[in-house]
DOZA-606168 format. One record per residue (C-alpha): residue number from 1; residue in three letters; x, y, z. Coordinates in nm, 3 decimals. Layout:
! DOZA-606168
<node NUM,'ala',<X,Y,Z>>
...
END
This chain:
! DOZA-606168
<node 1,'unk',<13.441,8.624,10.084>>
<node 2,'unk',<13.159,8.877,10.098>>
<node 3,'unk',<12.803,8.876,9.972>>
<node 4,'unk',<12.550,9.144,9.872>>
<node 5,'unk',<12.190,9.110,9.982>>
<node 6,'unk',<11.876,9.274,10.118>>
<node 7,'unk',<11.807,9.260,10.491>>
<node 8,'unk',<11.481,9.340,10.669>>
<node 9,'unk',<11.486,9.562,10.977>>
<node 10,'unk',<11.324,9.383,11.272>>
<node 11,'unk',<11.410,9.635,11.545>>
<node 12,'unk',<11.581,9.974,11.565>>
<node 13,'unk',<11.608,10.117,11.916>>
<node 14,'unk',<11.815,10.373,12.110>>
<node 15,'unk',<12.056,10.251,12.379>>
<node 16,'unk',<12.179,10.599,12.477>>
<node 17,'unk',<12.123,10.950,12.344>>
<node 18,'unk',<12.346,10.876,12.043>>
<node 19,'unk',<12.391,10.498,12.025>>
<node 20,'unk',<12.135,10.274,11.854>>
<node 21,'unk',<12.086,9.900,11.812>>
<node 22,'unk',<11.942,9.757,11.490>>
<node 23,'unk',<11.845,9.394,11.434>>
<node 24,'unk',<11.822,9.270,11.076>>
<node 25,'unk',<11.686,8.947,10.928>>
<node 26,'unk',<11.865,8.789,10.636>>
<node 27,'unk',<12.146,8.564,10.516>>
<node 28,'unk',<12.428,8.545,10.771>>
<node 29,'unk',<12.630,8.258,10.626>>
<node 30,'unk',<12.907,8.487,10.500>>
<node 31,'unk',<12.995,8.607,10.850>>
<node 32,'unk',<13.274,8.379,10.963>>
<node 33,'unk',<13.434,8.542,11.268>>
<node 34,'unk',<13.365,8.797,11.542>>
<node 35,'unk',<13.500,9.139,11.449>>
<node 36,'unk',<13.389,9.141,11.086>>
<node 37,'unk',<13.172,9.421,10.952>>
<node 38,'unk',<12.895,9.499,10.705>>
<node 39,'unk',<12.878,9.783,10.453>>
<node 40,'unk',<12.539,9.952,10.424>>
<node 41,'unk',<12.401,10.135,10.118>>
<node 42,'unk',<12.184,10.434,10.207>>
<node 43,'unk',<11.962,10.634,9.972>>
<node 44,'unk',<12.119,10.965,9.874>>
<node 45,'unk',<12.472,10.867,9.977>>
<node 46,'unk',<12.738,10.752,9.733>>
<node 47,'unk',<12.958,10.561,9.977>>
<node 48,'unk',<12.836,10.277,10.193>>
<node 49,'unk',<12.858,10.297,10.573>>
<node 50,'unk',<13.081,10.032,10.739>>
<node 51,'unk',<12.934,9.907,11.069>>
<node 52,'unk',<13.085,9.631,11.283>>
<node 53,'unk',<12.875,9.324,11.361>>
<node 54,'unk',<12.777,9.316,11.728>>
<node 55,'unk',<12.615,8.973,11.716>>
<node 56,'unk',<12.466,8.726,11.472>>
<node 57,'unk',<12.298,8.387,11.451>>
<node 58,'unk',<12.162,8.175,11.168>>
<node 59,'unk',<11.894,8.427,11.075>>
<node 60,'unk',<11.973,8.771,11.221>>
<node 61,'unk',<12.247,9.032,11.247>>
<node 62,'unk',<12.266,9.284,11.531>>
<node 63,'unk',<12.438,9.615,11.465>>
<node 64,'unk',<12.514,9.878,11.729>>
<node 65,'unk',<12.601,10.215,11.578>>
<node 66,'unk',<12.659,10.573,11.688>>
<node 67,'unk',<12.478,10.862,11.523>>
<node 68,'unk',<12.759,11.091,11.409>>
<node 69,'unk',<12.654,11.220,11.066>>
<node 70,'unk',<12.386,11.222,10.799>>
<node 71,'unk',<12.415,10.852,10.716>>
<node 72,'unk',<12.382,10.715,11.069>>
<node 73,'unk',<12.115,10.977,11.144>>
<node 74,'unk',<11.921,10.840,10.850>>
<node 75,'unk',<11.963,10.488,10.988>>
<node 76,'unk',<11.823,10.593,11.327>>
<node 77,'unk',<11.499,10.705,11.159>>
<node 78,'unk',<11.439,10.372,10.982>>
<node 79,'unk',<11.146,10.163,11.101>>
<node 80,'unk',<11.085,9.787,11.125>>
<node 81,'unk',<10.989,9.637,10.793>>
<node 82,'unk',<11.221,9.856,10.587>>
<node 83,'unk',<11.501,9.688,10.391>>
<node 84,'unk',<11.871,9.766,10.373>>
<node 85,'unk',<12.122,9.672,10.103>>
<node 86,'unk',<12.424,9.517,10.279>>
<node 87,'unk',<12.759,9.370,10.191>>
<node 88,'unk',<12.825,9.107,10.459>>
<node 89,'unk',<13.124,8.900,10.564>>
<node 90,'unk',<13.369,9.186,10.521>>
<node 91,'unk',<13.705,9.216,10.692>>
<node 92,'unk',<13.943,8.993,10.881>>
<node 93,'unk',<13.793,8.931,11.225>>
<node 94,'unk',<13.936,8.825,11.559>>
<node 95,'unk',<14.113,8.490,11.571>>
<node 96,'unk',<14.031,8.263,11.864>>
<node 97,'unk',<14.243,7.972,11.742>>
<node 98,'unk',<14.458,7.858,12.036>>
<node 99,'unk',<14.311,8.146,12.235>>
<node 100,'unk',<14.457,8.222,12.576>>
<node 101,'unk',<14.285,8.082,12.884>>
<node 102,'unk',<14.234,8.421,13.054>>
<node 103,'unk',<14.161,8.673,12.778>>
<node 104,'unk',<14.091,9.039,12.847>>
<node 105,'unk',<13.858,9.229,12.615>>
<node 106,'unk',<13.894,9.608,12.599>>
<node 107,'unk',<13.638,9.833,12.431>>
<node 108,'unk',<13.622,10.208,12.397>>
<node 109,'unk',<13.297,10.382,12.307>>
<node 110,'unk',<13.156,10.260,11.977>>
<node 111,'unk',<13.440,10.005,11.969>>
<node 112,'unk',<13.248,9.799,12.226>>
<node 113,'unk',<12.994,9.622,11.994>>
<node 114,'unk',<13.221,9.378,11.805>>
<node 115,'unk',<13.349,9.245,12.137>>
<node 116,'unk',<13.005,9.106,12.225>>
<node 117,'unk',<13.006,8.814,11.983>>
<node 118,'unk',<13.376,8.764,12.055>>
<node 119,'unk',<13.293,8.725,12.426>>
<node 120,'unk',<13.023,8.470,12.343>>
<node 121,'unk',<13.267,8.274,12.127>>
<node 122,'unk',<13.538,8.270,12.395>>
<node 123,'unk',<13.295,8.173,12.670>>
<node 124,'unk',<13.160,7.889,12.457>>
<node 125,'unk',<13.518,7.763,12.426>>
<node 126,'unk',<13.547,7.750,12.805>>
<node 127,'unk',<13.756,8.066,12.851>>
<node 128,'unk',<13.730,8.292,13.155>>
<node 129,'unk',<13.654,8.633,13.004>>
<node 130,'unk',<13.716,8.974,13.159>>
<node 131,'unk',<13.614,9.294,12.981>>
<node 132,'unk',<13.688,9.661,13.039>>
<node 133,'unk',<13.454,9.914,12.878>>
<node 134,'unk',<13.567,10.276,12.849>>
<node 135,'unk',<13.343,10.582,12.807>>
<node 136,'unk',<13.359,10.955,12.873>>
<node 137,'unk',<13.061,10.975,13.111>>
<node 138,'unk',<12.801,10.752,13.275>>
<node 139,'unk',<12.541,10.873,13.025>>
<node 140,'unk',<12.739,10.711,12.742>>
<node 141,'unk',<12.770,10.365,12.899>>
<node 142,'unk',<12.603,10.083,12.708>>
<node 143,'unk',<12.616,9.701,12.694>>
<node 144,'unk',<12.775,9.660,13.038>>
<node 145,'unk',<12.469,9.466,13.158>>
<node 146,'unk',<12.467,9.254,12.843>>
<node 147,'unk',<12.828,9.145,12.901>>
<node 148,'unk',<12.752,9.067,13.266>>
<node 149,'unk',<12.453,8.857,13.156>>
<node 150,'unk',<12.686,8.651,12.938>>
<node 151,'unk',<12.902,8.575,13.242>>
<node 152,'unk',<13.192,8.813,13.177>>
<node 153,'unk',<13.369,8.988,13.463>>
<node 154,'unk',<13.283,9.343,13.355>>
<node 155,'unk',<13.459,9.666,13.455>>
<node 156,'unk',<13.347,10.012,13.343>>
<node 157,'unk',<13.578,10.313,13.325>>
<node 158,'unk',<13.467,10.672,13.267>>
<node 159,'unk',<13.697,10.967,13.205>>
<node 160,'unk',<13.501,11.189,13.446>>
<node 161,'unk',<13.454,10.923,13.714>>
<node 162,'unk',<13.074,10.932,13.697>>
<node 163,'unk',<13.057,10.552,13.665>>
<node 164,'unk',<13.300,10.275,13.755>>
<node 165,'unk',<13.673,10.345,13.767>>
<node 166,'unk',<13.774,10.707,13.714>>
<node 167,'unk',<14.008,10.743,13.417>>
<node 168,'unk',<14.083,10.548,13.101>>
<node 169,'unk',<14.072,10.177,13.022>>
<node 170,'unk',<14.441,10.147,13.106>>
<node 171,'unk',<14.368,10.278,13.458>>
<node 172,'unk',<14.087,10.025,13.499>>
<node 173,'unk',<14.309,9.740,13.378>>
<node 174,'unk',<14.581,9.829,13.629>>
<node 175,'unk',<14.329,9.854,13.914>>
<node 176,'unk',<14.086,9.573,13.841>>
<node 177,'unk',<14.227,9.326,13.585>>
<node 178,'unk',<14.585,9.231,13.668>>
<node 179,'unk',<14.545,8.863,13.576>>
<node 180,'unk',<14.514,8.803,13.201>>
<node 181,'unk',<14.736,8.639,12.943>>
<node 182,'unk',<14.611,8.791,12.615>>
<node 183,'unk',<14.393,9.082,12.505>>
<node 184,'unk',<14.146,9.176,12.232>>
<node 185,'unk',<14.066,9.544,12.182>>
<node 186,'unk',<13.854,9.776,11.970>>
<node 187,'unk',<13.823,10.151,12.006>>
<node 188,'unk',<13.970,10.488,11.909>>
<node 189,'unk',<14.331,10.501,11.797>>
<node 190,'unk',<14.466,10.684,12.109>>
<node 191,'unk',<14.317,10.411,12.327>>
<node 192,'unk',<14.470,10.131,12.119>>
<node 193,'unk',<14.810,10.297,12.122>>
<node 194,'unk',<14.805,10.358,12.498>>
<node 195,'unk',<14.701,9.998,12.552>>
<node 196,'unk',<14.993,9.864,12.349>>
<node 197,'unk',<15.237,10.094,12.528>>
<node 198,'unk',<15.121,10.003,12.880>>
<node 199,'unk',<15.030,9.634,12.852>>
<node 200,'unk',<15.303,9.374,12.817>>
<node 201,'unk',<15.079,9.091,12.695>>
<node 202,'unk',<15.025,9.016,12.327>>
<node 203,'unk',<14.692,9.082,12.166>>
<node 204,'unk',<14.475,9.171,11.870>>
<node 205,'unk',<14.339,9.516,11.790>>
<node 206,'unk',<14.050,9.619,11.567>>
<node 207,'unk',<14.102,9.951,11.390>>
<node 208,'unk',<13.855,10.208,11.267>>
<node 209,'unk',<13.921,10.380,10.933>>
<node 210,'unk',<13.735,10.568,10.661>>
<node 211,'unk',<13.660,10.328,10.377>>
<node 212,'unk',<13.573,10.385,10.014>>
<node 213,'unk',<13.466,10.038,9.905>>
<node 214,'unk',<13.497,9.811,10.210>>
<node 215,'unk',<13.641,9.511,10.026>>
<node 216,'unk',<13.998,9.608,9.932>>
<node 217,'unk',<13.951,9.752,9.585>>
<node 218,'unk',<14.018,10.122,9.636>>
<node 219,'unk',<14.321,10.098,9.870>>
<node 220,'unk',<14.192,10.405,10.054>>
<node 221,'unk',<14.218,10.261,10.404>>
<node 222,'unk',<14.574,10.127,10.385>>
<node 223,'unk',<14.798,10.156,10.689>>
<node 224,'unk',<15.166,10.082,10.745>>
<node 225,'unk',<15.270,9.770,10.935>>
<node 226,'unk',<15.602,9.594,10.994>>
<node 227,'unk',<15.511,9.368,10.702>>
<node 228,'unk',<15.430,9.658,10.469>>
<node 229,'unk',<15.100,9.830,10.383>>
<node 230,'unk',<14.779,9.654,10.483>>
<node 231,'unk',<14.419,9.747,10.409>>
<node 232,'unk',<14.203,9.793,10.718>>
<node 233,'unk',<13.898,9.668,10.529>>
<node 234,'unk',<14.064,9.353,10.395>>
<node 235,'unk',<14.370,9.242,10.594>>
<node 236,'unk',<14.214,9.420,10.892>>
<node 237,'unk',<14.024,9.558,11.070>>
<node 238,'unk',<14.192,9.323,11.316>>
<node 239,'unk',<14.572,9.330,11.333>>
<node 240,'unk',<14.808,9.186,11.590>>
<node 241,'unk',<14.994,9.398,11.840>>
<node 242,'unk',<15.338,9.290,11.715>>
<node 243,'unk',<15.279,9.398,11.354>>
<node 244,'unk',<15.160,9.754,11.418>>
<node 245,'unk',<15.377,10.057,11.339>>
<node 246,'unk',<15.270,10.351,11.555>>
END
């Protein structure tokens, strides 16, 4: 179930040269699980912009987004007090029902944000949470301190070795996180595929895809699974490792 509404910008601040954090005030009751997303209407753009929910409470939504085009560039210039038209409660989020006792969270680049509320949810349920965050360089690292503040064992990997473990998230997992019994991941497709190929444990993966409507009407973001076509915006963005066809 999703809902359309107006949300007031409380804060809009840069975290790195290209990554921003926006906090919005408004109705959050339609957000039911970590890993869901919102769809934002922007003046002058026909299609809405899907952005994953980083965190939320009873009154606010936190979005962390990367400036990659005209729409997100426009968002980065918005000031507190402005209003945004959002569809909220979109997508099938991460399931923590009967969650493993030693979950590993794996985020790559802009795939990191939806793992933040997931980590909070798992920690509140008494789970011991480890997280691996993957970036290209030290200059791109964000939210590592926020995860540590929650109480997560946090490992950073950078492709050039300028921060943390040199290499990819799979290298960091092998070196620093051998003891886990389930994983949750969000990031670019090559990262998700490499993770499934190199990790024996079961898990859930959140996929990124271009979306036309965001709520399952246009069928434009369908992907093939072992159970037939599924829409990333509706049956996803979270799918299980065992149903994915690479």
